[in-house]
C-alpha positions, 0 to 999 in steps of 0.5 A: 978777300973781304972789305975791312971797315974800321972806325973809332968813336969817342964819347966824352973822351972816356969811352972809346969803341973800336969796330973792325969787321964784326969784332967789337972791342971796348977800350974800357976793357983795357982801361978798366981801372979808369972806369972802375975809379969813375964808378967808385967816385960816383958811389962815394958821392952818393954815399956822402949825400945819403949820410948828409940827408940822414944826419939832417933827418936824425937831428945831428945837423940842421938843414942847409935851407933853414930860414931860422936856426935857434940853438939852446946853449947852456939853457938860453936861446941863441939865434944863429939865423933869422928871428922869431916873431913876437914873444915866441922865443920866450915860449920856446925857451919856457917849453925847452926848460920845462923839458930839461933841455940845455943843448940843442937846436930848432930849424924852420925852413921856408916850407914851414917844416920844423927840424929838431935836434936829437936832444929835444924830446919827442913829446915836446915837438908838437908843442914847439911846432904850435908855438913856432908855426902859429907865430911865423904866419 
């Protein structure tokens, strides 16, 4: 008859490929739930990371790499991380009070990017950036 060639290849203990003659079978076809579960875990992880980045960009949470985080609570500034130089804190507090902000946060990263919470109106963002970044240099 013919020669029978059979070998088994296992890659990372999850994907096994059995080859016999020219017939290729995939062990993942028998263990489809394992492959689907692994794919689902990856999809869920990507969704969580995407939601975290969206929450940071939309102003729900401050970025994790912020060097300075300043919160406005009850009309006064609270420094959660870092400090502002000079009298920048007084200027920031005056701008936020003038805009009617009583709650919210400002965050400055090491790349000199400023993040604002959703409670801070967009029309004062540039004024705050000017005060924060000119005093930070």
